PDB file as gemmi writes it, atoms N, CA and C in Angstrom:
CRYST1    1.000    1.000    1.000  90.00  90.00  90.00 P 1                      
ATOM      1  N   MET A   1     -13.108 -27.636  30.267  1.00  0.00           N  
ATOM      2  CA  MET A   1     -12.221 -26.997  29.347  1.00  0.00           C  
ATOM      3  C   MET A   1     -13.006 -26.456  28.086  1.00  0.00           C  
ATOM      4  N   SER A   2     -13.970 -27.174  27.761  1.00  0.00           N  
ATOM      5  CA  SER A   2     -14.843 -26.805  26.585  1.00  0.00           C  
ATOM      6  C   SER A   2     -15.601 -25.539  26.815  1.00  0.00           C  
ATOM      7  N   LYS A   3     -15.899 -25.364  28.189  1.00  0.00           N  
ATOM      8  CA  LYS A   3     -16.657 -24.051  28.460  1.00  0.00           C  
ATOM      9  C   LYS A   3     -15.923 -22.855  28.276  1.00  0.00           C  
ATOM     10  N   THR A   4     -14.644 -22.895  28.444  1.00  0.00           N  
ATOM     11  CA  THR A   4     -13.760 -21.713  28.221  1.00  0.00           C  
ATOM     12  C   THR A   4     -13.673 -21.365  26.702  1.00  0.00           C  
ATOM     13  N   LEU A   5     -13.776 -22.290  25.891  1.00  0.00           N  
ATOM     14  CA  LEU A   5     -13.770 -22.094  24.434  1.00  0.00           C  
ATOM     15  C   LEU A   5     -15.001 -21.467  23.943  1.00  0.00           C  
ATOM     16  N   GLU A   6     -16.184 -21.714  24.699  1.00  0.00           N  
ATOM     17  CA  GLU A   6     -17.441 -21.225  24.253  1.00  0.00           C  
ATOM     18  C   GLU A   6     -17.541 -19.657  24.525  1.00  0.00           C  
ATOM     19  N   ILE A   7     -16.795 -19.103  25.420  1.00  0.00           N  
ATOM     20  CA  ILE A   7     -16.801 -17.691  25.725  1.00  0.00           C  
ATOM     21  C   ILE A   7     -16.219 -16.913  24.596  1.00  0.00           C  
ATOM     22  N   LYS A   8     -16.971 -15.943  23.936  1.00  0.00           N  
ATOM     23  CA  LYS A   8     -16.529 -15.318  22.812  1.00  0.00           C  
ATOM     24  C   LYS A   8     -16.115 -13.898  23.181  1.00  0.00           C  
ATOM     25  N   LYS A   9     -14.966 -13.480  22.649  1.00  0.00           N  
ATOM     26  CA  LYS A   9     -14.514 -12.105  22.950  1.00  0.00           C  
ATOM     27  C   LYS A   9     -15.313 -11.157  21.920  1.00  0.00           C  
ATOM     28  N   PRO A  10     -15.531  -9.914  22.316  1.00  0.00           N  
ATOM     29  CA  PRO A  10     -16.111  -9.008  21.402  1.00  0.00           C  
ATOM     30  C   PRO A  10     -15.282  -8.890  20.088  1.00  0.00           C  
ATOM     31  N   SER A  11     -15.771  -8.850  19.018  1.00  0.00           N  
ATOM     32  CA  SER A  11     -14.955  -8.816  17.808  1.00  0.00           C  
ATOM     33  C   SER A  11     -14.480  -7.410  17.489  1.00  0.00           C  
ATOM     34  N   VAL A  12     -13.307  -7.376  17.005  1.00  0.00           N  
ATOM     35  CA  VAL A  12     -12.767  -6.025  16.567  1.00  0.00           C  
ATOM     36  C   VAL A  12     -13.564  -5.347  15.499  1.00  0.00           C  
ATOM     37  N   TRP A  13     -14.173  -6.264  14.565  1.00  0.00           N  
ATOM     38  CA  TRP A  13     -15.012  -5.699  13.428  1.00  0.00           C  
ATOM     39  C   TRP A  13     -16.350  -5.354  13.823  1.00  0.00           C  
ATOM     40  N   LYS A  14     -16.808  -5.571  15.098  1.00  0.00           N  
ATOM     41  CA  LYS A  14     -18.109  -5.125  15.471  1.00  0.00           C  
ATOM     42  C   LYS A  14     -18.269  -3.637  15.477  1.00  0.00           C  
ATOM     43  N   GLY A  15     -17.138  -2.966  15.918  1.00  0.00           N  
ATOM     44  CA  GLY A  15     -17.304  -1.461  15.902  1.00  0.00           C  
ATOM     45  C   GLY A  15     -17.350  -0.943  14.455  1.00  0.00           C  
ATOM     46  N   GLU A  16     -18.263  -0.006  14.355  1.00  0.00           N  
ATOM     47  CA  GLU A  16     -18.577   0.453  12.937  1.00  0.00           C  
ATOM     48  C   GLU A  16     -17.664   1.770  12.829  1.00  0.00           C  
ATOM     49  N   VAL A  17     -17.063   1.696  11.596  1.00  0.00           N  
ATOM     50  CA  VAL A  17     -16.142   2.858  11.269  1.00  0.00           C  
ATOM     51  C   VAL A  17     -17.043   3.911  10.578  1.00  0.00           C  
ATOM     52  N   ARG A  18     -17.083   5.056  11.121  1.00  0.00           N  
ATOM     53  CA  ARG A  18     -17.924   6.124  10.562  1.00  0.00           C  
ATOM     54  C   ARG A  18     -16.912   7.247   9.939  1.00  0.00           C  
ATOM     55  N   ALA A  19     -16.883   7.354   8.610  1.00  0.00           N  
ATOM     56  CA  ALA A  19     -16.190   8.390   8.008  1.00  0.00           C  
ATOM     57  C   ALA A  19     -17.031   8.949   6.846  1.00  0.00           C  
ATOM     58  N   SER A  20     -16.893  10.211   6.591  1.00  0.00           N  
ATOM     59  CA  SER A  20     -17.612  10.787   5.513  1.00  0.00           C  
ATOM     60  C   SER A  20     -17.248  10.290   4.128  1.00  0.00           C  
ATOM     61  N   PHE A  21     -18.207  10.265   3.274  1.00  0.00           N  
ATOM     62  CA  PHE A  21     -17.818   9.616   1.978  1.00  0.00           C  
ATOM     63  C   PHE A  21     -16.756  10.514   1.197  1.00  0.00           C  
ATOM     64  N   LYS A  22     -16.846  11.856   1.397  1.00  0.00           N  
ATOM     65  CA  LYS A  22     -15.993  12.837   0.697  1.00  0.00           C  
ATOM     66  C   LYS A  22     -14.528  12.592   1.261  1.00  0.00           C  
ATOM     67  N   LYS A  23     -14.385  12.241   2.453  1.00  0.00           N  
ATOM     68  CA  LYS A  23     -13.006  12.087   3.072  1.00  0.00           C  
ATOM     69  C   LYS A  23     -12.406  10.746   2.538  1.00  0.00           C  
ATOM     70  N   VAL A  24     -13.292   9.732   2.454  1.00  0.00           N  
ATOM     71  CA  VAL A  24     -12.772   8.458   1.975  1.00  0.00           C  
ATOM     72  C   VAL A  24     -12.382   8.560   0.495  1.00  0.00           C  
ATOM     73  N   ILE A  25     -13.237   9.308  -0.338  1.00  0.00           N  
ATOM     74  CA  ILE A  25     -12.773   9.467  -1.700  1.00  0.00           C  
ATOM     75  C   ILE A  25     -11.436  10.363  -1.857  1.00  0.00           C  
ATOM     76  N   SER A  26     -11.332  11.441  -1.003  1.00  0.00           N  
ATOM     77  CA  SER A  26     -10.108  12.157  -1.121  1.00  0.00           C  
ATOM     78  C   SER A  26      -8.897  11.432  -0.814  1.00  0.00           C  
ATOM     79  N   PHE A  27      -9.031  10.661   0.347  1.00  0.00           N  
ATOM     80  CA  PHE A  27      -7.795   9.806   0.606  1.00  0.00           C  
ATOM     81  C   PHE A  27      -7.606   8.769  -0.508  1.00  0.00           C  
ATOM     82  N   ASP A  28      -8.570   8.193  -1.110  1.00  0.00           N  
ATOM     83  CA  ASP A  28      -8.426   7.250  -2.235  1.00  0.00           C  
ATOM     84  C   ASP A  28      -7.718   7.979  -3.379  1.00  0.00           C  
ATOM     85  N   LEU A  29      -8.246   8.955  -3.656  1.00  0.00           N  
ATOM     86  CA  LEU A  29      -7.599   9.835  -4.859  1.00  0.00           C  
ATOM     87  C   LEU A  29      -6.225  10.139  -4.545  1.00  0.00           C  
ATOM     88  N   LEU A  30      -5.862  10.633  -3.240  1.00  0.00           N  
ATOM     89  CA  LEU A  30      -4.538  10.945  -2.966  1.00  0.00           C  
ATOM     90  C   LEU A  30      -3.578   9.857  -3.009  1.00  0.00           C  
ATOM     91  N   PHE A  31      -3.910   8.640  -2.611  1.00  0.00           N  
ATOM     92  CA  PHE A  31      -3.101   7.516  -2.590  1.00  0.00           C  
ATOM     93  C   PHE A  31      -2.945   6.914  -4.013  1.00  0.00           C  
ATOM     94  N   LEU A  32      -4.076   7.115  -4.739  1.00  0.00           N  
ATOM     95  CA  LEU A  32      -4.078   6.766  -6.215  1.00  0.00           C  
ATOM     96  C   LEU A  32      -3.079   7.588  -6.983  1.00  0.00           C  
ATOM     97  N   GLY A  33      -2.973   8.819  -6.658  1.00  0.00           N  
ATOM     98  CA  GLY A  33      -2.083   9.752  -7.363  1.00  0.00           C  
ATOM     99  C   GLY A  33      -0.645   9.399  -6.934  1.00  0.00           C  
ATOM    100  N   LEU A  34      -0.393   9.192  -5.583  1.00  0.00           N  
ATOM    101  CA  LEU A  34       0.849   8.841  -5.083  1.00  0.00           C  
ATOM    102  C   LEU A  34       1.411   7.551  -5.768  1.00  0.00           C  
ATOM    103  N   GLY A  35       0.544   6.567  -5.930  1.00  0.00           N  
ATOM    104  CA  GLY A  35       0.880   5.357  -6.556  1.00  0.00           C  
ATOM    105  C   GLY A  35       1.252   5.498  -8.006  1.00  0.00           C  
ATOM    106  N   MET A  36       0.491   6.341  -8.666  1.00  0.00           N  
ATOM    107  CA  MET A  36       0.781   6.594 -10.020  1.00  0.00           C  
ATOM    108  C   MET A  36       2.149   7.191 -10.267  1.00  0.00           C  
ATOM    109  N   VAL A  37       2.476   8.304  -9.440  1.00  0.00           N  
ATOM    110  CA  VAL A  37       3.764   8.930  -9.420  1.00  0.00           C  
ATOM    111  C   VAL A  37       4.921   7.924  -9.152  1.00  0.00           C  
ATOM    112  N   ILE A  38       4.716   7.148  -8.132  1.00  0.00           N  
ATOM    113  CA  ILE A  38       5.835   6.154  -7.783  1.00  0.00           C  
ATOM    114  C   ILE A  38       6.008   5.176  -8.852  1.00  0.00           C  
ATOM    115  N   GLY A  39       4.913   4.681  -9.422  1.00  0.00           N  
ATOM    116  CA  GLY A  39       4.883   3.721 -10.535  1.00  0.00           C  
ATOM    117  C   GLY A  39       5.569   4.283 -11.734  1.00  0.00           C  
ATOM    118  N   ALA A  40       5.164   5.549 -12.109  1.00  0.00           N  
ATOM    119  CA  ALA A  40       5.866   6.105 -13.190  1.00  0.00           C  
ATOM    120  C   ALA A  40       7.329   6.212 -13.048  1.00  0.00           C  
ATOM    121  N   GLY A  41       7.813   6.623 -11.845  1.00  0.00           N  
ATOM    122  CA  GLY A  41       9.166   6.696 -11.538  1.00  0.00           C  
ATOM    123  C   GLY A  41       9.927   5.397 -11.638  1.00  0.00           C  
ATOM    124  N   ILE A  42       9.275   4.290 -11.100  1.00  0.00           N  
ATOM    125  CA  ILE A  42       9.820   2.938 -11.296  1.00  0.00           C  
ATOM    126  C   ILE A  42       9.971   2.565 -12.675  1.00  0.00           C  
ATOM    127  N   ILE A  43       8.933   2.734 -13.490  1.00  0.00           N  
ATOM    128  CA  ILE A  43       9.010   2.348 -14.912  1.00  0.00           C  
ATOM    129  C   ILE A  43      10.063   3.212 -15.662  1.00  0.00           C  
ATOM    130  N   THR A  44      10.196   4.484 -15.329  1.00  0.00           N  
ATOM    131  CA  THR A  44      11.235   5.331 -16.018  1.00  0.00           C  
ATOM    132  C   THR A  44      12.601   4.948 -15.604  1.00  0.00           C  
ATOM    133  N   ALA A  45      12.745   4.554 -14.252  1.00  0.00           N  
ATOM    134  CA  ALA A  45      14.153   3.980 -13.883  1.00  0.00           C  
ATOM    135  C   ALA A  45      14.386   2.701 -14.617  1.00  0.00           C  
ATOM    136  N   ILE A  46      13.426   1.864 -14.824  1.00  0.00           N  
ATOM    137  CA  ILE A  46      13.667   0.495 -15.449  1.00  0.00           C  
ATOM    138  C   ILE A  46      14.066   0.880 -16.968  1.00  0.00           C  
ATOM    139  N   LEU A  47      13.268   1.731 -17.640  1.00  0.00           N  
ATOM    140  CA  LEU A  47      13.455   1.927 -19.067  1.00  0.00           C  
ATOM    141  C   LEU A  47      14.754   2.668 -19.430  1.00  0.00           C  
ATOM    142  N   VAL A  48      15.099   3.674 -18.490  1.00  0.00           N  
ATOM    143  CA  VAL A  48      16.237   4.521 -18.785  1.00  0.00           C  
ATOM    144  C   VAL A  48      17.533   3.602 -18.481  1.00  0.00           C  
ATOM    145  N   HIS A  49      17.362   2.757 -17.473  1.00  0.00           N  
ATOM    146  CA  HIS A  49      18.575   1.909 -17.073  1.00  0.00           C  
ATOM    147  C   HIS A  49      18.892   0.995 -18.215  1.00  0.00           C  
TER     148      HIS A  49                                                      
END                                                                             
């Protein structure tokens, strides 16, 4: 039974993710902007209420 525990499956994290730096930054800025808009809406709803 201990031998079956020694067999390791290939890790999901072994595969390297390849993405261009510009694409990563553009998605980051996109979601940062969306978060700011949503956050501003929530704060406004709380303050007006």
